N, C-alpha and C positions, 0 to 999 in steps of 0.2 A: 598261889592261888587254890582255892576252895576245890574238890573233886567230888564229886555229886550225882551219885547212880539214881537214876531216873526209874521206877517200873510204872509204866500204864496200859491200858485199856483202849483207848481212843485216842485221836487225834487233838493235842493241845491247842483248846480257844485262844485268841488273842491276849482273854484276863487271867488266864491261867499261867499263859508265857508272862505277861508282866507281874505276876504274884511270886513265882519260884524264881525268875531273876533279878530282884528285888530284894528277899528274902535274906542276903550277904552284907547288903546295903553295896558301899563303891566296889570291895573286892571283888576281881575276877572272879567266876565258874567254870570251868569245865565239866559240862553234863556228858553220862556214859546212858543211854535211854536203849531199855528196854523194852518192848512192848508184843504185849501177849493179845494175838488174835482173839476175838470173843467167836465163842464156836457153840456149838451144839452142847457140850456138859455141864454147863450152867444155863443153860434154858429156863427152866422152869425155875429156879431161884431166883434168876433175874427177871422173870414174871411176878414173883411175890413181893421181891422188893418193888417194882413200880406201882404195885397195890397198894403196898405201905405207904409209899410215900404219894399218893394218889392220880400217878402217870396212868390211868388207865386203861386211852387209848396206846400209849406205850406195851404195855402188856398184850394189847389183844394182836400185835405185832411182831413181836419176838420172835414167832418162826418167821418169819420174812427175813431175819440175819442171815448173812453169806455164810457157809459150811465149807470146810476143806480148804482145795486149792483155792476158793473164792473169798474166806476169810483172811487166807495168808495175803494175796493179793493186797486184800483191802487196805491189811494193817502195814504192809508196805508203804502201801500211799498215805496213809496215815501217816505214819512215822517219817516218812519225806518231808511231809507238810509241819511234824514238828521238829525238826532238825533245824528245816531252812526259817520258821519262829525264833525261835533259840538263838541261831546264830543273826538276824535280822537287831534281835535285842543285844548284840553284843556277847556272848556268850559262846565258849566253844563248845561243840556237840556232836558228838558220834553215837550210831545206835545200830540197832538189828530186832528183829523180828523172833520172838523166842516161840517155837510150833511145840513142845514138850511142856512140861514143868517150869514157870519161870524163878521159882526159888531158887532152884538150883544153881540154874546158868546166875541167879543175883550175889550167891554164896561166893560163887568161882571168880565172877568181874569185881565184887569188891575185892577180894584180895589181892587181884591180879593189877590194877590198878591205884591201888592203894586208897582207895575211898575214905572221905571224912565223912558220909552219908549215905542212908537214902533214904527218897522222898518216895510214898506212893500215892498215886495221882491218879483216884478213880473216881466212880461213882459210890455215891454211899450204898451197900451191901448191909442191910440192914439183917436177914437172918444167919450171914456169916460173921459178921460183926455182931452179934449175939453169942456166938459162940465160942468166937475167938480163932474161928478158920478162915478169918481174910485175909489179902496180902500183908498186911502190916502187921496184925497178929504173931505172924508163923515167921516173917523175916526178923522180928525180933529175937528170935530164939535161936538165929542162923547166923544172921550176917557179921556180931562184935565190933556195929559200930551203931551210935544211935540213928533212929527211924525213925522218920517224921510221917503221919499220914494227913493227907490233903484230900478233900473232896473238890475233883474237876467240877469244873460249870458246869450246871445243866441247860439244857435248850431250852 
């Protein structure tokens, strides 16, 4: 069985689930999912990314994102949706919401489960990616296994 740690920031769409569950052909995959709630800490960068990608209506509504406990609750619901989707596709899946720096939890989880790879599935982050401050770039220096960066299906 192939063991993948999946780091996400929003619930996976059906297209996202299909993409990651078919990466290894017929080999069974166990997913360990970490979900980071979206919050105020990166509100400005998300708005800049939205403008850069032409999503002007989204940029205007970044302030409407849930904050604090509401963000954690929204992330927990999104995580549940993601785990159900992965299981429905035939994968083994478990996960949790991380409310602090997800990269520290990522490194620990990779070691604890003996992960074969990490997949970072997130919306494109132009500014963070440009300066190699996105999750995938940072994870490559911390986890000791291959890190694949995929872009989540956009609405």
